[in-house]
C-alpha positions as CSV (number, residue, x, y, z in Angstrom):
1,P,58.5,-46.8,26.4
2,F,55.4,-44.2,26.5
3,D,53.0,-44.9,29.5
4,Q,50.1,-43.9,27.3
5,A,47.9,-44.0,31.3
6,A,50.7,-42.2,32.7
7,F,50.4,-39.1,30.1
8,K,46.4,-39.4,29.9
9,G,46.6,-39.0,33.7
10,A,48.9,-36.2,33.5
11,Q,47.0,-34.9,30.8
12,Q,44.2,-34.8,33.0
13,R,45.4,-33.3,36.4
14,Q,46.7,-30.4,33.9
15,A,42.9,-29.9,32.5
16,E,41.6,-29.9,36.0
17,A,44.5,-27.3,37.0
18,E,43.1,-25.1,34.5
19,G,39.4,-25.2,35.1
20,R,40.5,-24.7,38.6
21,A,42.3,-21.2,37.6
22,R,39.9,-20.2,34.6
23,Q,37.4,-20.2,37.7
24,A,39.4,-18.2,40.4
25,V,39.7,-15.5,37.5
26,Q,36.0,-15.8,36.6
27,D,35.2,-15.2,40.6
28,L,37.8,-12.7,40.9
29,Y,36.2,-10.3,38.0
30,V,32.9,-10.8,39.5
31,K,34.5,-9.5,43.1
32,I,35.9,-6.5,40.6
33,A,32.8,-5.9,39.1
34,A,30.5,-6.1,42.3
35,G,33.2,-2.7,43.6
36,L,32.9,-0.7,40.3
37,T,30.5,2.0,39.6
38,P,28.2,1.6,36.3
39,E,31.0,3.9,34.6
40,E,33.3,1.4,35.5
41,R,31.8,-1.8,34.9
42,R,31.6,-0.4,31.5
43,A,35.2,0.7,30.9
44,F,36.3,-2.0,32.6
45,P,36.6,-3.9,29.3
46,R,38.9,-1.5,27.5
47,W,41.2,-1.3,30.6
48,R,41.8,-5.0,31.0
49,E,43.0,-5.2,27.1
50,H,44.9,-2.3,27.6
51,R,46.8,-4.4,30.5
52,R,46.9,-7.5,28.9
53,P,50.2,-8.4,28.0
54,P,51.1,-9.1,24.2
55,G,50.0,-13.3,23.4
56,Q,47.3,-15.0,24.0
57,N,46.4,-15.8,27.8
58,L,44.5,-19.4,28.0
59,L,42.7,-18.8,31.2
60,D,41.4,-15.4,30.3
61,E,38.2,-15.4,28.7
62,P,37.8,-12.6,25.9
63,D,35.7,-9.5,26.9
64,H,33.4,-10.1,24.1
65,P,31.3,-13.3,22.6
66,A,33.2,-15.0,20.2
67,Q,32.7,-14.5,16.5
68,A,30.8,-17.5,14.6
69,K,33.2,-18.9,11.7
70,Q,32.3,-18.4,8.5
């Protein structure tokens, strides 16, 4: 039988873990950016896109603002 409370708890724990992972990625990028020159910071988004494996990484933020859907 389906245990709705257990499923909801598991979903919540997964969301919390994803949030912690996302925050860790953002903290890492701040540390990296702090050690770069202005030129390196400008080149960093292109480098990241080039090095990123194919497919979408759900824990990674895009390097550009999301486009509004029309």
